[in-house]
Each structure stands twice: as structure tokens, then as C-alpha cells.
Phi, psi and omega in degrees: 000142179237138178230145174234126175245117185245113177256113186270350177082244190267353181217156179273130178219107180249015182300333181280344185278107186258048175228166183276066182240007182242150177276184183299332180270002178088009179266150181298136171267116183201165172235105183055034176098346179271116185284162174287346180262122181305133177083002179248127182228155180233142175221155174082013179279145179302131178054037178302314172221346181198172183301323184276006185303330183265007180251148183302326181276354182240348184288343184300328178299313180289322179298320178295317179300313181295316179298318177297320178297315179298317179299318178296317179299319180295322177295318178299316181291329181276346184293134174239124179298142178299146179296141179292141179294139182271000000 
């Protein structure tokens, strides 16, 4: 598994992101941090789910939501349907 964590600091810069996860104005397309592009997630965006989303003391709500989403996706991918009875 490979992960990239990109901290942009004081300004938003998604120019390096070469997937279809941005809208026409260059802002992330997401629902509570879950992108329309599989495997791409966003955290720390202003008002992502609440006022504190872009602050270190408030981002944990969104981080938990995204982590739970990733865990569910991994379970779905790992699931094997039971063999049919013969």
C-alpha cells in the first residue's frame, strides 16, 4: 500500500494532483473528505463538515470519518462471498 500526505501550509495547491478529483475551479470534489476519485481523500479543508475542520483541534472529526470510510472500503474489498452449496 502506498500513501501520500501532502501538507500545503498556508495556501491550497492541488496542481500536483493528476486525478479527476477537482471541480472546474480547481477545488476538491468530495463528500466529507471522501473524493469522487477512489483512494483520494481530503482533510483540513475549511468547513469540511464543521467550523473547526481546518484547525488542528477540530480536524479529528473529519479524520475519524475518513478513516472509518477507508476501513469499510477495505472490508468490502476483502469480502469473499461464501461458496454456494452444492
